[in-house]
BALOBA-1460 file (C-alpha; in Angstrom, 3 decimals):
// residues 113
<rec num="1" residu="m" x="-24.846" y="58.863" z="-17.023"/>
<rec num="2" residu="l" x="-28.353" y="57.444" z="-16.809"/>
<rec num="3" residu="i" x="-28.380" y="56.331" z="-13.182"/>
<rec num="4" residu="a" x="-27.238" y="58.586" z="-10.396"/>
<rec num="5" residu="p" x="-25.037" y="56.947" z="-7.732"/>
<rec num="6" residu="a" x="-26.892" y="55.858" z="-4.608"/>
<rec num="7" residu="y" x="-25.353" y="56.418" z="-1.209"/>
<rec num="8" residu="a" x="-26.298" y="54.534" z="1.954"/>
<rec num="9" residu="q" x="-27.953" y="56.770" z="4.504"/>
<rec num="10" residu="t" x="-29.576" y="56.236" z="7.834"/>
<rec num="11" residu="a" x="-33.232" y="57.035" z="8.149"/>
<rec num="12" residu="a" x="-33.891" y="60.459" z="9.550"/>
<rec num="13" residu="g" x="-35.736" y="59.150" z="12.636"/>
<rec num="14" residu="a" x="-33.640" y="56.035" z="13.319"/>
<rec num="15" residu="p" x="-30.751" y="56.396" z="15.760"/>
<rec num="16" residu="a" x="-27.405" y="55.009" z="14.650"/>
<rec num="17" residu="a" x="-26.377" y="51.789" z="16.400"/>
<rec num="18" residu="s" x="-23.534" y="52.099" z="18.884"/>
<rec num="19" residu="g" x="-20.413" y="49.961" z="18.517"/>
<rec num="20" residu="t" x="-21.456" y="47.389" z="21.138"/>
<rec num="21" residu="a" x="-24.978" y="46.990" z="19.810"/>
<rec num="22" residu="a" x="-23.700" y="46.568" z="16.249"/>
<rec num="23" residu="l" x="-21.205" y="43.967" z="17.417"/>
<rec num="24" residu="i" x="-23.936" y="42.006" z="19.197"/>
<rec num="25" residu="q" x="-26.228" y="42.194" z="16.163"/>
<rec num="26" residu="l" x="-23.440" y="40.952" z="13.914"/>
<rec num="27" residu="g" x="-21.964" y="38.282" z="16.213"/>
<rec num="28" residu="l" x="-25.092" y="36.801" z="17.786"/>
<rec num="29" residu="p" x="-26.206" y="34.801" z="14.727"/>
<rec num="30" residu="f" x="-22.748" y="33.231" z="14.424"/>
<rec num="31" residu="v" x="-22.749" y="32.254" z="18.094"/>
<rec num="32" residu="l" x="-26.230" y="30.739" z="17.794"/>
<rec num="33" residu="v" x="-25.240" y="28.723" z="14.694"/>
<rec num="34" residu="f" x="-22.129" y="27.447" z="16.491"/>
<rec num="35" residu="i" x="-24.175" y="26.386" z="19.530"/>
<rec num="36" residu="a" x="-26.751" y="24.625" z="17.339"/>
<rec num="37" residu="f" x="-23.974" y="22.838" z="15.407"/>
<rec num="38" residu="y" x="-22.370" y="21.658" z="18.638"/>
<rec num="39" residu="v" x="-25.628" y="20.391" z="20.145"/>
<rec num="40" residu="l" x="-26.951" y="18.730" z="16.987"/>
<rec num="41" residu="v" x="-23.746" y="17.345" z="15.449"/>
<rec num="42" residu="q" x="-20.648" y="17.348" z="17.627"/>
<rec num="43" residu="r" x="-22.046" y="16.052" z="20.928"/>
<rec num="44" residu="p" x="-23.873" y="13.016" z="19.504"/>
<rec num="45" residu="q" x="-20.884" y="12.142" z="17.303"/>
<rec num="46" residu="a" x="-18.490" y="12.275" z="20.268"/>
<rec num="47" residu="r" x="-20.864" y="10.119" z="22.300"/>
<rec num="48" residu="r" x="-21.016" y="7.491" z="19.509"/>
<rec num="49" residu="q" x="-17.234" y="7.466" z="19.133"/>
<rec num="50" residu="k" x="-16.748" y="7.020" z="22.866"/>
<rec num="51" residu="a" x="-19.232" y="4.114" z="22.994"/>
<rec num="52" residu="f" x="-17.623" y="2.459" z="19.956"/>
<rec num="53" residu="a" x="-14.132" y="2.797" z="21.441"/>
<rec num="54" residu="a" x="-15.390" y="1.122" z="24.616"/>
<rec num="55" residu="t" x="-16.883" y="-1.707" z="22.541"/>
<rec num="56" residu="i" x="-13.602" y="-2.264" z="20.692"/>
<rec num="57" residu="a" x="-11.625" y="-2.203" z="23.947"/>
<rec num="58" residu="a" x="-13.995" y="-4.798" z="25.452"/>
<rec num="59" residu="v" x="-13.715" y="-7.326" z="22.594"/>
<rec num="60" residu="k" x="-13.188" y="-10.841" z="23.926"/>
<rec num="61" residu="k" x="-12.743" y="-14.393" z="22.751"/>
<rec num="62" residu="n" x="-15.608" y="-15.907" z="20.678"/>
<rec num="63" residu="d" x="-16.979" y="-12.483" z="19.646"/>
<rec num="64" residu="s" x="-17.855" y="-12.121" z="15.982"/>
<rec num="65" residu="v" x="-16.069" y="-9.148" z="14.404"/>
<rec num="66" residu="v" x="-15.976" y="-7.285" z="11.108"/>
<rec num="67" residu="t" x="-12.778" y="-5.559" z="9.983"/>
<rec num="68" residu="a" x="-12.458" y="-2.382" z="7.951"/>
<rec num="69" residu="g" x="-11.588" y="-4.555" z="4.949"/>
<rec num="70" residu="g" x="-14.892" y="-6.403" z="5.245"/>
<rec num="71" residu="i" x="-13.518" y="-9.632" z="6.684"/>
<rec num="72" residu="v" x="-15.917" y="-11.354" z="9.076"/>
<rec num="73" residu="g" x="-14.620" y="-13.808" z="11.624"/>
<rec num="74" residu="k" x="-14.543" y="-15.067" z="15.183"/>
<rec num="75" residu="v" x="-12.025" y="-13.819" z="17.756"/>
<rec num="76" residu="t" x="-9.737" y="-16.577" z="19.014"/>
<rec num="77" residu="r" x="-7.186" y="-14.515" z="20.954"/>
<rec num="78" residu="v" x="-7.026" y="-10.935" z="22.263"/>
<rec num="79" residu="e" x="-3.847" y="-8.944" z="22.867"/>
<rec num="80" residu="d" x="-3.300" y="-5.294" z="23.753"/>
<rec num="81" residu="a" x="-3.314" y="-3.857" z="20.221"/>
<rec num="82" residu="h" x="-4.118" y="-6.933" z="18.109"/>
<rec num="83" residu="v" x="-6.757" y="-9.622" z="17.855"/>
<rec num="84" residu="e" x="-6.475" y="-13.022" z="16.248"/>
<rec num="85" residu="v" x="-9.510" y="-13.689" z="14.063"/>
<rec num="86" residu="e" x="-10.506" y="-17.052" z="12.618"/>
<rec num="87" residu="i" x="-11.951" y="-16.359" z="9.167"/>
<rec num="88" residu="a" x="-12.300" y="-20.004" z="8.081"/>
<rec num="89" residu="p" x="-11.662" y="-23.367" z="9.754"/>
<rec num="90" residu="n" x="-7.970" y="-23.388" z="10.774"/>
<rec num="91" residu="v" x="-7.305" y="-20.032" z="9.043"/>
<rec num="92" residu="r" x="-6.368" y="-17.311" z="11.512"/>
<rec num="93" residu="v" x="-5.200" y="-13.763" z="10.880"/>
<rec num="94" residu="r" x="-3.907" y="-11.110" z="13.238"/>
<rec num="95" residu="v" x="-5.797" y="-7.855" z="12.985"/>
<rec num="96" residu="v" x="-5.126" y="-4.484" z="14.580"/>
<rec num="97" residu="k" x="-7.928" y="-3.618" z="17.019"/>
<rec num="98" residu="a" x="-8.286" y="-0.138" z="15.524"/>
<rec num="99" residu="t" x="-9.411" y="-1.664" z="12.209"/>
<rec num="100" residu="l" x="-12.420" y="-3.411" z="13.726"/>
<rec num="101" residu="t" x="-15.673" y="-1.821" z="12.580"/>
<rec num="102" residu="g" x="-18.202" y="-4.111" z="14.225"/>
<rec num="103" residu="v" x="-18.381" y="-6.433" z="17.203"/>
<rec num="104" residu="t" x="-21.178" y="-8.899" z="17.918"/>
<rec num="105" residu="s" x="-21.422" y="-11.001" z="21.043"/>
<rec num="106" residu="p" x="-21.907" y="-14.762" z="20.421"/>
<rec num="107" residu="n" x="-25.132" y="-14.854" z="22.468"/>
<rec num="108" residu="a" x="-26.722" y="-11.818" z="20.769"/>
<rec num="109" residu="k" x="-30.120" y="-12.334" z="19.137"/>
<rec num="110" residu="p" x="-30.568" y="-11.597" z="15.439"/>
<rec num="111" residu="a" x="-32.671" y="-8.528" z="14.677"/>
<rec num="112" residu="n" x="-35.241" y="-10.434" z="12.596"/>
<rec num="113" residu="d" x="-36.382" y="-12.829" z="15.310"/>
């Protein structure tokens, strides 16, 4: 055998870590990563979802909407779970509110003005 086996040893002057200290050293990075993930990802996402759900719940007649299928139209009637959307003159479809992906108020200004 050319290479002798190497065994892990503690340094002669270094004290061995106790069980609690080793647990803290091992677990602290995971806790910090979880906290950073929550603050940077989860909280803002939950805030956006809550605001979007409020926007969908507040849809009213004459709002311009976009469905998940990409259909753009004007709301003509609002019910509890459905909305009637006019997609062309005298062409109306009933759409489930949960499938709406965008809502624009009729008096909103375009972004390029």
